[in-house]
C-alpha positions in Angstrom: 41.4 90.8 129.3 41.9 87.3 128.4 45.5 86.1 128.1 46.6 85.5 124.6 46.5 81.6 123.6 50.3 80.5 123.1 49.7 79.5 119.6 48.8 83.4 118.7 51.8 84.6 120.4 54.0 86.2 117.5 57.4 87.8 119.3 59.6 87.1 122.1 58.5 89.8 123.9 54.7 89.0 124.0 56.1 85.3 124.8 57.9 86.4 127.9 54.9 88.3 129.2 52.9 85.2 128.9 55.6 82.9 130.4 55.8 85.2 133.4 51.7 85.0 133.7 51.8 81.3 133.4 54.6 80.9 136.3 52.5 83.2 138.7 49.5 81.3 137.9 51.3 77.9 138.0 52.9 78.7 141.4 49.9 78.9 143.4 49.2 75.3 142.3 49.9 72.8 145.3 51.8 69.8 143.5 51.8 66.1 145.2 55.7 66.2 144.4 57.4 69.6 144.5 60.3 68.2 142.8 58.3 67.6 139.3 57.6 71.4 139.1 59.6 71.9 135.9 58.5 68.5 134.6 55.0 69.5 135.2 55.2 73.1 133.0 57.6 71.5 130.6 54.6 71.1 128.0 53.9 74.8 128.1 57.2 75.5 127.8 57.5 73.6 124.6 54.8 75.3 123.1 56.5 78.6 123.8 60.0 77.6 122.5 59.0 78.5 118.9 59.1 82.3 119.4 61.5 82.4 122.4 65.1 82.8 121.5 68.0 81.0 123.2 67.8 77.9 125.8 65.3 77.2 128.5 67.1 77.2 131.7 65.4 75.8 134.8 62.1 77.6 134.3 63.8 80.9 132.8 64.5 81.9 129.1 67.8 82.6 127.9 66.6 85.7 126.1 66.3 88.4 128.9 67.4 85.8 131.4 68.7 88.7 133.7 65.3 90.6 134.1 63.7 87.1 134.7 65.9 86.8 138.0 63.6 89.6 139.6 61.0 87.4 141.0 60.0 87.4 144.7 57.7 85.3 146.9 55.2 85.9 149.6 55.2 84.4 152.2 58.9 82.9 152.2 59.1 79.2 151.5 60.3 76.6 153.7 63.7 75.4 152.6 63.1 73.1 149.9 64.1 69.5 149.8 64.9 67.4 147.7 67.0 69.8 145.2 64.5 71.2 142.5 66.5 73.8 140.8 69.5 76.5 141.3 68.3 79.0 143.7 68.2 81.7 141.0 65.2 80.2 139.3 61.5 80.6 140.9 61.5 76.7 140.6 63.7 76.6 143.6 61.2 77.1 146.0 57.6 75.9 147.0 55.8 79.3 147.6 53.9 81.5 144.9 55.9 83.5 142.8 55.6 87.0 141.5 57.8 88.8 139.0 58.7 92.6 139.2 56.9 94.7 136.5 60.0 96.3 135.8 61.6 93.3 133.7 58.4 94.0 131.3 59.4 97.6 130.7 61.4 98.7 127.9 62.9 101.9 129.7 65.5 100.2 132.2 69.2 100.1 132.6 71.1 96.7 133.5 73.3 97.1 136.4 75.1 93.4 135.7 76.7 91.6 132.9 75.8 88.0 132.3 78.9 86.1 132.0 77.7 82.6 131.8 74.9 80.2 132.5 74.2 76.6 132.3 71.7 73.9 133.5 72.3 70.1 133.6 68.7 68.2 133.4 67.9 65.0 134.8 67.6 62.9 131.7 67.2 63.8 127.8 64.5 66.5 128.5 66.2 70.0 128.6 62.7 71.4 129.5 62.3 69.0 132.6 63.8 68.5 136.1 67.1 69.8 137.1 70.1 68.3 138.6 72.2 71.1 139.0 73.1 74.6 137.5 75.0 78.1 137.9 74.6 81.4 137.0 77.9 84.0 136.6 77.2 87.6 136.8 79.5 90.6 136.8 78.4 93.8 139.1 78.4 95.4 142.1 78.5 93.3 145.3 77.8 94.8 148.7 78.2 93.0 152.0 75.4 93.2 154.4 76.8 95.0 157.7 76.0 94.4 161.3 73.9 97.3 162.8 75.8 100.1 165.0 75.2 97.6 168.2 76.7 94.9 166.5 73.7 93.0 166.3 73.2 90.2 163.7 70.5 91.2 160.9 67.5 89.4 159.9 67.3 89.4 156.0 63.8 90.8 156.5 65.3 93.5 158.4 67.9 94.8 155.9 68.2 98.4 154.7 70.7 100.0 152.4 73.3 102.3 153.2 76.6 103.3 151.5 79.1 105.1 153.7 82.6 105.9 154.5 85.6 105.5 152.1 85.9 102.2 150.8 82.8 100.7 152.8 79.4 100.0 151.7 76.5 97.7 152.7 73.1 97.5 154.6 72.1 99.1 157.9 68.8 99.4 159.6 68.9 103.2 160.0 68.7 104.0 156.1 64.8 103.3 155.9 64.4 106.3 153.4 66.1 104.0 150.7 64.2 101.1 151.0 60.7 100.0 149.4 61.0 96.2 149.7 63.1 93.5 151.3 61.7 90.0 151.0 63.2 86.6 151.8 62.9 83.7 149.6 63.0 81.0 152.4 62.6 80.5 156.0 65.8 78.9 157.4 68.4 78.9 160.3 71.5 80.0 158.6 73.5 82.2 160.7 73.9 85.9 159.4 77.1 87.5 158.1 77.5 86.1 155.0 74.8 87.9 152.9 75.5 90.4 150.0 73.3 92.6 147.7 73.8 92.6 144.2 71.5 95.3 142.1 70.4 94.0 138.9 68.2 96.7 137.3 67.4 100.4 137.4 63.9 101.7 136.0 62.9 105.3 136.4 62.1 105.2 139.9 63.3 102.3 141.7 66.5 99.9 141.7 65.8 95.9 141.9 68.2 93.3 143.0 69.0 89.8 144.7 70.3 89.1 148.4 72.6 86.2 148.0 74.4 84.1 150.7 77.9 82.7 150.5 78.2 79.0 150.4 81.1 77.0 152.1 82.4 75.4 149.1 84.1 78.1 147.0 84.9 81.8 147.1 82.9 84.0 145.0 79.8 81.2 145.0 76.5 82.1 146.7 72.9 80.9 146.9 70.1 83.3 146.4 68.0 83.9 149.6 66.2 86.9 148.7 64.9 90.0 146.6 65.1 93.7 147.2 63.7 97.0 145.9 65.2 100.4 146.6 65.5 104.0 145.6 67.2 104.3 142.1 70.5 102.8 142.5 72.3 106.2 141.1 70.7 108.1 143.6 72.0 105.8 146.3 75.4 106.1 144.9 75.1 109.7 144.9 74.1 110.1 148.2 77.0 107.7 149.7 79.8 109.1 151.1 82.6 107.6 148.6 85.6 110.0 148.1 86.3 108.8 144.9 85.4 106.2 142.2 88.0 103.6 143.2 86.3 103.2 146.2 82.9 102.1 144.7 84.9 100.2 141.8 86.4 98.0 144.6 82.9 96.5 144.7 82.8 95.1 141.2 83.0 91.4 141.1 82.4 88.1 139.2 80.2 86.0 141.3 78.5 82.5 140.6 74.9 81.6 142.0 74.2 78.3 142.3 
């Protein structure tokens, strides 16, 4: 089936599907200057603006923005330089991008609340290259734990486990929960500052982001990966929390830059 021409798109939902397809195809291309990524795709974004609601934010649309955060990449990108985009945008990396199919489904539950989002562009073009940006979410924030031997965990080896009153996080022994854990970039950051934020539940699985705490501000993070596990509610049901207060202690407002 041929993709729908942009000019023939009549509604936001079809526009979002078309945009995801454009980004996936476009991310396979090798640009001479990777920092020109958003500028190079801005013409297509401008043609879609007539049906997409809200702002255009570093390669994503404000309408259904949370669902669009669920992109992933294979293989992981080298840590991009110079700055291209906030880490929550696909434009921040230099590898091929795919989107979770769940963000196109109707039947799902959002697990986070969008509190605020803003992007500052270079120059006057709101569809072009980014200078900076942030995304503020309210949701469950779980730490990454060391394994039982006290060894540091690679992002690619993380597995989810909720356990103990007032404790939750990842452990490599809980493989029955995990479907995918995919890092965004290859770098040498030390482990121990990672957290997991579940974003969306569909009928079978949960999808979310792996974040890394910055050095500059409490509650501020970079995105470093994507995960896909058994439905979050099932994970909660099988965790050994003694009461709802244990779980609610992980509800936080965070900023991703």
